[in-house]
C-alpha positions as CSV (number, residue, x, y, z in Angstrom):
1,M,89.0,102.0,103.6
2,I,90.3,99.0,105.6
3,A,94.1,98.5,105.8
4,Q,95.6,95.7,107.5
5,A,98.6,93.5,107.1
6,V,98.2,90.2,105.2
7,T,100.1,87.9,107.1
8,T,99.9,84.7,105.3
9,D,102.2,82.3,103.9
10,I,102.0,80.4,100.9
11,A,100.6,77.2,102.6
12,E,98.4,79.4,104.9
13,V,95.5,80.4,102.8
14,P,92.4,80.3,105.0
15,E,89.4,78.0,104.1
16,S,86.3,79.8,103.1
17,S,82.8,78.8,102.7
18,A,82.0,81.8,100.6
19,S,80.0,80.7,97.4
20,P,80.7,82.6,94.1
21,E,77.3,84.0,94.4
22,H,78.0,85.5,97.6
23,L,81.4,87.0,96.7
24,A,79.6,88.7,93.5
25,D,76.9,90.0,95.9
26,L,79.6,91.6,98.3
27,L,81.3,93.1,95.3
28,A,77.8,94.5,93.8
29,S,77.2,95.8,97.5
30,V,80.8,97.6,97.4
31,A,80.0,99.1,94.0
32,A,76.5,100.2,94.8
33,D,76.9,101.9,98.1
34,R,80.5,101.7,98.9
35,N,79.5,99.2,101.8
36,R,82.7,98.9,103.9
37,H,81.6,95.9,105.6
38,S,81.3,93.9,102.3
39,F,84.7,95.3,101.2
40,E,86.2,94.0,104.7
41,Q,84.7,90.4,103.9
42,L,86.0,90.5,100.2
43,F,89.5,91.7,101.8
44,E,89.3,89.0,104.3
45,H,88.7,86.4,101.5
46,F,90.8,87.5,98.7
47,A,94.0,89.2,100.4
48,P,95.5,86.0,101.4
49,R,94.9,84.3,98.2
50,L,96.3,87.3,96.2
51,K,99.3,87.3,98.4
52,S,99.7,83.4,97.9
53,Y,99.3,83.7,94.2
54,M,102.0,86.3,93.9
55,M,104.4,84.5,95.8
56,R,103.8,81.4,93.6
57,L,104.8,83.7,90.8
58,G,108.2,84.6,92.4
59,A,107.4,87.6,94.6
60,D,108.8,87.7,98.2
61,S,106.2,88.0,101.1
62,V,106.6,91.9,101.6
63,F,106.4,92.6,98.0
64,A,103.3,90.1,97.7
65,E,101.5,91.7,100.5
66,D,102.0,95.1,98.7
67,L,100.5,94.0,95.6
68,A,97.7,92.3,97.4
69,Q,96.7,95.3,99.1
70,E,97.1,97.5,96.1
71,T,94.9,95.1,94.2
72,M,92.3,95.4,96.7
73,V,92.5,99.4,96.7
74,K,91.8,99.1,93.0
75,V,88.9,96.8,93.7
76,W,87.5,99.5,96.1
77,H,87.8,102.1,93.7
78,K,86.7,100.0,90.4
79,A,83.9,97.9,91.9
80,S,81.2,99.8,89.8
81,L,83.0,98.3,86.8
82,Y,82.2,94.8,87.9
83,D,79.5,92.9,85.7
84,R,78.5,89.4,87.2
85,S,77.2,88.5,83.8
86,K,80.7,88.5,82.2
87,A,82.8,86.9,85.1
88,G,82.8,85.9,88.7
89,A,84.1,88.1,91.3
90,S,87.2,85.8,91.8
91,V,88.0,86.0,88.0
92,W,87.3,89.7,88.0
93,I,89.7,90.4,91.1
94,F,92.5,87.9,90.1
95,R,92.3,89.5,86.5
96,I,93.2,92.9,88.3
97,T,96.2,91.1,89.9
98,G,97.4,89.5,86.7
99,K,97.6,93.0,85.0
100,K,99.6,94.3,88.0
101,V,102.1,91.0,88.4
102,P,104.1,90.7,85.1
103,S,105.2,94.4,85.2
104,R,106.3,94.3,88.8
105,L,108.1,91.2,89.0
């Protein structure tokens, strides 16, 4: 699995041209065959956004980074549960984050 630091401040979330369909395809690829390249792309897209979201909820930078990485590990392990007919990849991933945040802040 890919482990890297998420060195993003709240205002530094990178722009992305990834469409919702592309993100769903990446998540499906992770689910189907544990595609590491697809996961890396998901990580690069979502980790800074997750960290920023958690910092807006009150987490400090280090704790927000830990939560973002924990969320992405969960995405890796639970990708097979994703159903694109029920939610977009962003909604599904942020829902995982939402379940972690209130109990930890």
